[in-house]
C-alpha positions in Angstrom: 8.0 38.2 4.4 9.9 35.5 2.5 7.1 33.0 3.1 4.5 35.5 1.7 6.5 36.0 -1.5 6.6 32.2 -2.0 2.9 31.8 -1.8 1.7 30.8 -5.3 -2.1 30.7 -5.3 -5.2 31.3 -3.2 -6.8 27.9 -2.8 -10.3 27.5 -1.5 -11.3 24.1 -0.2 -14.9 23.1 0.4 -15.1 20.4 3.0 -13.0 19.8 6.1 -13.2 16.1 6.3 -10.1 13.9 6.0 -9.7 14.5 2.2 -10.3 18.2 2.3 -8.0 18.6 5.3 -5.2 16.7 3.8 -5.5 18.7 0.6 -5.3 21.9 2.7 -2.1 20.6 4.3 -0.6 19.8 0.9 -1.5 23.2 -0.5 -0.1 25.0 2.5 3.2 23.1 2.2 3.5 24.7 -1.2 3.0 28.2 0.4 -0.5 28.6 -1.0 -2.9 30.8 0.8 -5.5 28.3 1.9 -9.1 28.9 3.0 -11.2 25.9 4.1 -15.0 26.2 4.2 -17.1 23.6 6.1 -20.9 23.4 6.5 -20.6 21.7 9.9 -19.8 23.2 13.3 -16.2 23.4 14.3 -16.9 21.2 17.3 -15.7 17.8 16.1 -16.8 16.2 19.4 -20.5 16.7 18.6 -21.4 14.6 15.6 -24.9 13.9 17.0 -25.9 17.5 16.2 -25.4 16.9 12.4 -28.2 16.1 10.0 -28.4 12.3 9.5 -27.0 12.5 6.0 -23.8 13.9 7.3 -23.3 11.4 10.1 -20.9 8.6 9.5 -19.8 5.9 12.0 -18.3 3.1 10.0 -14.6 3.0 11.1 -12.0 4.1 8.6 -9.8 1.3 7.3 -6.4 2.7 6.8 -4.0 1.0 4.4 -0.9 1.7 2.4 -2.4 4.3 0.0 -3.7 6.5 2.8 -0.5 6.1 4.9 1.6 7.0 1.9 -0.4 10.1 1.1 -0.1 11.3 4.7 3.6 10.5 4.8 4.2 12.6 1.7 2.4 15.6 3.2 5.8 16.2 5.0 4.2 17.1 8.3 6.5 16.2 11.1 4.7 14.0 13.6 1.4 14.0 11.7 1.4 10.4 10.5 2.7 9.2 13.9 -0.1 11.0 15.7 -2.7 9.3 13.5 -1.1 5.9 13.9 -1.2 6.2 17.7 -4.9 5.7 17.7 -5.0 3.1 14.9 -5.4 -0.6 15.7 -3.7 -3.1 13.3 -5.8 -5.9 11.9 -4.0 -8.7 10.1 -7.1 -10.4 8.7 -10.7 -11.2 9.2 -12.4 -13.7 11.5 -15.5 -15.1 9.9 -18.2 -16.3 12.3 -20.8 -18.9 11.4 -22.6 -21.9 12.8 -21.1 -25.4 12.6 -23.2 -28.3 11.4 -24.3 -29.0 15.0 -25.5 -25.4 15.4 -22.7 -24.2 17.6 -20.4 -21.3 16.8 -17.6 -21.6 14.3 -14.7 -19.3 13.5 -12.4 -19.2 10.5 -9.4 -16.9 10.3 -8.6 -15.4 6.8 -5.3 -13.5 6.8 -5.1 -10.4 4.7 -1.6 -11.1 3.5 0.8 -14.0 3.8 3.7 -11.6 4.5 2.0 -10.4 7.7 0.9 -6.9 6.5 -2.0 -5.3 8.4 -4.6 -2.7 7.7 -5.7 -0.4 10.5 -9.0 0.4 12.2 -9.3 4.1 12.8 -12.1 6.0 14.5 -13.4 9.0 12.5 -13.3 11.3 15.5 -9.7 10.4 16.3 -8.7 11.0 12.7 -10.5 14.3 12.5 -9.0 15.5 15.8 -5.4 15.0 14.6 -6.2 16.7 11.2 -7.8 19.6 13.0 -4.7 20.1 15.2 -2.5 20.2 12.1 -4.8 22.7 10.3 -5.0 25.0 13.4 -1.2 25.0 13.7 -0.6 26.0 10.1 -0.4 29.8 9.7 -1.4 30.0 6.0 -4.6 27.9 6.5 -7.8 29.7 7.6 -10.9 27.8 8.7 -14.5 28.9 8.2 -17.1 26.7 9.9 -20.9 26.9 9.5 -20.4 28.1 5.9 -22.5 26.5 3.3 -21.3 26.5 -0.3 -24.0 28.2 -2.4 -22.6 28.4 -5.9 -19.6 29.3 -7.9 -18.6 31.0 -11.1 -15.7 28.9 -12.3 -14.9 31.1 -15.2 -14.7 34.2 -13.0 -13.0 32.2 -10.2 -15.6 33.3 -7.6 -17.5 31.3 -5.0 -20.3 32.3 -2.6 -20.9 30.9 0.9 -23.6 31.5 3.5 -23.9 31.3 7.2 -27.3 30.8 8.7 -28.9 34.2 9.3 -26.1 36.1 7.5 -25.9 37.4 4.0 -23.9 35.6 1.4 -20.2 36.3 1.1 -18.2 36.3 -2.1 -14.8 34.6 -2.2 -12.3 34.9 -5.0 -9.9 32.0 -5.7 -7.3 30.9 -8.0 -8.1 27.2 -7.5 -11.0 25.5 -5.8 -11.0 22.0 -4.4 -14.4 20.3 -3.8 -14.0 17.7 -1.0 -17.6 18.1 0.3 -18.6 14.4 0.3 -21.1 12.3 -1.5 -23.7 15.0 -1.5 -21.2 17.4 -3.1 -22.6 20.9 -3.9 -19.4 21.7 -5.7 -19.9 18.7 -8.1 -23.5 19.8 -8.7 -22.4 23.3 -9.8 -19.4 22.0 -11.7 -21.7 20.0 -13.9 -23.2 23.3 -15.2 -19.7 24.2 -16.6 -18.5 20.8 -17.9 -20.1 18.1 -20.0 -20.3 15.4 -17.3 -21.1 11.8 -17.3 -22.7 11.3 -13.9 -24.1 8.1 -12.3 -25.6 7.7 -8.8 -26.9 4.3 -7.8 -28.6 3.2 -4.6 -27.9 -0.3 -3.3 -30.8 -2.1 -1.7 -29.0 -2.2 1.6 -29.2 0.0 4.7 -26.7 0.2 7.5 -27.0 0.7 11.2 -24.4 1.4 13.8 -24.2 -0.9 16.8 -21.7 -0.6 19.7 -20.3 -3.7 21.4 -19.0 -2.5 24.8 -15.9 -3.7 26.5 -16.2 -6.7 28.9 -16.9 -6.2 32.6 -13.2 -6.2 33.3 -12.4 -3.6 30.6 -11.0 -5.8 27.9 -12.0 -6.5 24.3 -14.8 -9.1 24.0 -13.3 -10.4 20.8 -9.7 -10.6 19.5 -8.7 -7.0 18.6 -6.2 -8.0 15.9 -8.8 -8.7 13.2 -12.0 -7.4 11.8 -14.9 -9.7 12.7 -17.4 -10.7 10.1 -20.8 -12.5 10.3 -21.8 -13.1 6.7 -25.5 -13.9 6.3 -26.4 -13.9 2.6 -28.5 -10.8 2.3 -27.3 -9.6 5.7 -24.0 -8.9 7.3 -22.5 -7.7 10.5 -19.0 -6.3 10.7 -17.1 -5.3 13.9 -14.0 -3.1 14.1 -11.9 -2.7 17.3 -11.7 0.8 18.9 -9.1 2.2 21.3 -11.6 2.2 24.3 -11.8 -1.7 24.0 -15.2 -1.5 22.4 -16.1 -2.7 18.9 -17.8 -0.4 16.4 -20.3 -2.7 14.6 -22.2 -2.1 11.4 -25.3 -4.1 10.5 -26.1 -4.3 6.8 -29.3 -5.6 5.3 -32.1 -5.0 2.8 -34.2 -1.9 3.7 -37.5 -3.7 3.6 -36.4 -6.4 6.0 -34.8 -4.0 8.5 -37.9 -1.8 8.4 -40.1 -4.9 9.1 -37.8 -5.8 12.1 -38.3 -2.2 13.4 -42.1 -2.7 13.4 -42.1 -6.1 14.9 -41.7 -7.2 18.5 -38.3 -7.3 20.0 -38.3 -11.1 20.1 -38.2 -11.1 16.3 -35.0 -9.0 16.4 -33.4 -11.4 18.8 -34.4 -14.4 16.7 -33.0 -12.7 13.6 -29.6 -12.1 15.3 -29.5 -15.7 16.6 -30.2 -17.0 13.1 -27.8 -14.8 11.1 -25.2 -13.6 13.6 -24.6 -16.5 16.1 -23.0 -15.6 19.4 -23.6 -11.8 19.2 -26.7 -11.5 21.3 -26.8 -11.6 24.2 -23.2 -12.7 24.8 -21.5 -9.7 23.1 -24.4 -7.2 23.0 -27.1 -7.4 25.6 -30.7 -7.8 24.5 -31.7 -4.4 25.9 -28.8 -2.6 24.3 -29.4 -4.3 20.9 -33.1 -3.4 21.0 -32.4 0.2 21.9 -29.6 0.8 19.4 -31.4 -0.9 16.6 -34.5 1.2 17.0 -32.9 4.5 18.0 -29.9 4.6 15.7 -30.5 5.8 12.1 -30.8 3.2 9.3 -28.9 4.9 6.4 -28.7 4.1 2.7 -25.7 3.0 0.7 -25.1 4.4 -2.7 -22.4 5.0 -5.1 -21.3 7.9 -7.4 -19.3 7.9 -10.6 -18.6 11.0 -12.6 -16.3 12.1 -15.4 -14.5 14.6 -15.6 -13.3 15.4 -12.1 -12.3 19.0 -13.0 -13.5 22.1 -14.8 -10.9 24.1 -16.8 -8.0 25.3 -14.7 -10.2 26.5 -11.8 -11.6 23.5 -9.9 -11.4 19.8 -9.1 -13.4 17.4 -6.9 -11.8 14.7 -4.7 -12.8 11.8 -2.6 -16.5 10.9 -2.2 -17.4 14.1 -4.2 -15.9 12.5 -7.2 -16.2 8.7 -6.6 -18.3 7.4 -3.7 -17.8 3.7 -3.4 -19.2 0.9 -1.3 -17.3 0.6 2.1 -16.7 -3.1 1.8 -13.1 -3.0 0.7 -12.0 -0.2 3.1 -10.8 2.0 0.2 -13.0 5.1 0.6 -10.5 7.0 2.8 -7.5 5.5 1.1 -8.6 6.4 -2.5 -9.6 9.9 -1.4 -6.2 10.5 0.2 -4.5 9.0 -2.8 -6.4 11.6 -4.9 -4.7 14.4 -3.0 -1.3 12.8 -3.4 -1.7 12.3 -7.2 -3.3 15.8 -7.7 -0.4 17.6 -6.1 2.2 15.5 -7.8 0.7 16.4 -11.2 0.6 20.1 -10.2 4.3 19.9 -9.4 5.1 17.9 -12.5 3.4 20.5 -14.8 5.4 23.3 -13.1 2.5 25.1 -11.3 4.7 25.7 -8.3 7.7 27.0 -10.3 6.0 29.7 -12.3 5.5 33.3 -11.2 3.4 34.5 -14.1 -0.3 34.0 -13.2 -1.4 33.2 -16.8 1.3 30.6 -17.3 0.5 29.1 -13.9 -3.2 28.9 -14.8 -2.4 27.2 -18.1 -0.1 24.7 -16.4 -2.7 24.0 -13.8 -5.3 23.3 -16.5 -2.9 20.7 -18.1 -2.4 19.1 -14.7 -6.1 18.8 -14.1 -6.7 17.3 -17.5 -4.0 14.8 -16.7 -5.5 14.2 -13.3 -8.9 13.3 -14.7 -7.4 11.1 -17.5 -5.4 9.1 -14.9 -7.8 9.0 -12.0 -11.2 8.3 -13.6 -10.3 4.7 -14.9 -8.7 4.0 -11.5 -11.6 5.1 -9.3 -14.0 3.3 -11.7 -12.0 0.2 -11.1 -12.1 0.4 -7.3 -15.8 1.1 -7.5 -16.3 -2.2 -9.3 -13.9 -4.1 -7.0 -15.9 -2.9 -3.9 -19.1 -3.9 -5.6 -17.8 -7.3 -6.3 -16.4 -7.7 -2.7 -19.8 -6.7 -1.3 -21.2 -10.0 -2.7 -18.1 -12.0 -1.8 -18.1 -11.1 1.9 -21.8 -11.7 2.2 -21.8 -15.1 0.4 -18.4 -16.0 -1.1 -16.1 -16.2 2.0 -17.8 -19.4 3.1 -17.8 -21.0 -0.4 -15.3 -23.7 -1.4 -14.4 -21.8 -4.6 -13.4 -18.7 -2.7 -11.3 -20.7 -0.2 -9.6 -22.8 -2.9 -8.6 -19.7 -4.9 -7.3 -17.9 -1.9 -5.3 -20.9 -0.8 -3.8 -21.4 -4.2 -2.9 -17.7 -4.6 -1.4 -17.5 -1.1 0.7 -20.6 -1.8 2.0 -19.2 -5.1 2.8 -15.8 -3.5 4.6 -17.5 -0.6 6.5 -20.3 -2.5 6.9 -19.0 -6.0 7.6 -15.2 -5.5 9.2 -14.9 -8.9 5.8 -15.2 -10.5 4.8 -12.0 -8.9 1.5 -13.6 -7.9 -0.6 -11.7 -5.3 -4.1 -11.8 -4.1 -6.5 -8.9 -5.0 -6.6 -7.8 -1.4 -2.8 -7.7 -1.1 -2.5 -5.6 -4.3 -5.2 -3.1 -3.3 -4.3 -2.7 0.4 -0.5 -3.1 0.5 0.8 -1.6 -2.7 0.4 1.7 -4.6 -0.3 -0.1 -7.9 -3.0 1.6 -9.9 -6.5 0.2 -9.3 -7.1 -0.3 -13.1 -3.9 -2.2 -13.5 -4.8 -4.4 -10.4 -8.1 -5.3 -12.1 -6.3 -6.3 -15.3 -3.8 -8.4 -13.4 -6.5 -10.1 -11.2 -8.5 -11.0 -14.3 -5.4 -12.5 -15.9 -4.6 -14.5 -12.8 -8.2 -15.7 -12.7 -8.1 -16.9 -16.3 -4.8 -18.7 -15.6 -6.3 -20.5 -12.5 -9.5 -21.4 -14.4 -7.5 -22.7 -17.4 -5.3 -24.7 -15.0 -8.3 -26.2 -13.2 -9.9 -27.1 -16.5 -6.7 -28.8 -17.7 -6.4 -30.8 -14.5 -10.1 -31.9 -14.8 -9.4 -32.8 -18.5 -6.3 -34.9 -17.6 -8.2 -36.7 -14.8 -11.0 -37.5 -17.3 -8.5 -38.8 -19.8 -6.8 -40.9 -17.2 -10.2 -42.3 -16.1 -11.2 -43.1 -19.7 -7.8 -44.9 -20.3 -8.3 -46.8 -17.1 -11.8 -47.9 -18.2 -10.5 -49.0 -21.6 -7.7 -51.0 -20.0 -10.2 -52.8 -17.8 -12.5 -53.5 -20.7 -9.7 -54.8 -22.9 
């Protein structure tokens, strides 16, 4: 068949999450023979059967990078199917107490031009991707297959099903998209000198569901993400298509463990103190007690590594290469952007125009070198941005300094567009600008604002001194 003659490589992908699935679609569009191996069951409707380390409930936040990567997969109707279940959010509503102890809300728009990010349930995203994979003839799915090891020099990998002997799989190119606990990354580090860093954050997270109201509507406005900052604690609520909110509680492990051991009244007092208005008005006391005690309290940690590839045979993408904190909503988007950049570099280096296997392998090696060189500084940058934002949204969103800077930057972006001024959030979420460049620009803008503020203070001081002198004279 003509299609068979056009196929260039055998690509083995480890991990059938969003990043691995998108990589499979990209490879298949280049007529590669694609095999996807996934440790989990093929039933995407039963996440409760997974070990706790594989369970994730925090909603995806989809923004321009992820949308662009899906759009460039050239799958007709794919992006539209994803967006049908996505809920646009044009900003965040920050909940707090007013000086009299009552509830107070403040709306912080994400972008002065009205751009939105999107709340997307993981199951809905996985369902659309699974449909695309199943309908693609040159993609074969293998569920319940655990990656055991690989010989990246010999281009061989071994997988195992429970109760079955290991199977050997040959490949031209292997993509590891098997998440933060990546087995592919672990074995790659035996073949490449790797700088690797894994850091735990003294924060646990727990899923809480806010049901729809009695009449079937959202209990809060669905056009924003809702945030209750509480210093060391934080509650975030994302709207879902069934009119519920998927909430995530973040807090120090020791404190949450103490709440688990204490009487229920302590839990209710804690929520009243830090997250006013949530219990019992939005989540009933009984539901909160049950969910807090029964749902897992999972850790947050980050991963950095360099390089992201080994030779011409393998590369890691997404959380396998750069797990970041979830507080900027860039985990999914940066992983999907990985896929887009990887395949653009494979194309640029001629991998898909060569028929000679040796020349193709050499070109792939050059592409992977370029991929690591370009991607490492960018994902390190978004790693640091997410870490900084973790502090800001717990503390800074209610501080005068944060509000003043945001007001000034929004004003400059709106009224003096020739300056090219944008907030950090606008650049990260609504452009495809490299993360590392965004950091440099944001630092430069911060220095300009600081220098301007210092100049204003100095001029005020000089004017005050002159006034005093005039009075004395």
